[in-house]
N, C-alpha and C positions, 0 to 999 in steps of 0.2 A: 266438666268444662275444659275446653282445650285452651292451652296456653298459646298465646300468639308469639311467634318468633320474630324478633326484629332482624330485618335483613338490611345490610348496608348496600346500597346501590351506588356504584362508582360511576359517575358521569365523566366522560372524557370529551374534550373539545375535538373538533375535526382536525385542528392543527396538531394536536398531540398524537393523533393516529399516524401521521406521516412521519416516519423515522428516517434518519439519514442512512443511506445504504452503504456508506463508506466511512472509514475513519481517516481523518486528515493525517494523523501520525503514521498510519499504515501506508498511505499514499506517498508521504515524504520519504519513508524508509525504503520503499520500493524504488523510488526515483534515485535515491543515493546508491542503492545496490546496482542498478543498471548503468548509472553514470560511471561507477567504478569499473564495471565490466568493459565499458567503451574505452576508458582511459588505459586499462591494462591491454586491451586489444591493439590500440594504436601505438602504445609503447612497444609492444612486441613487434609490430610491423616496422617501426622506426629502427629497432635493433637489427632486424633482418636486413633492411635496406642499407643501413649504415655500416654494419660490420660483417655480415655473412656474404652478401653479394659481392663486395670487393675481393673476397678471397678467391672467387672463381675466375678472376680475370687473368 
């Protein structure tokens, strides 16, 4: 006589199958990183215009 195996069937709702494709923390940290790059870039441009260009006059 064969023993019947009990099999657990996991049912998922359709809403659970849709996963978020991005992490909000990752998006925020990436934004902060690129904002810092922009601030550094414009700070460097300000330094060049304010202090380096007047030396060549």
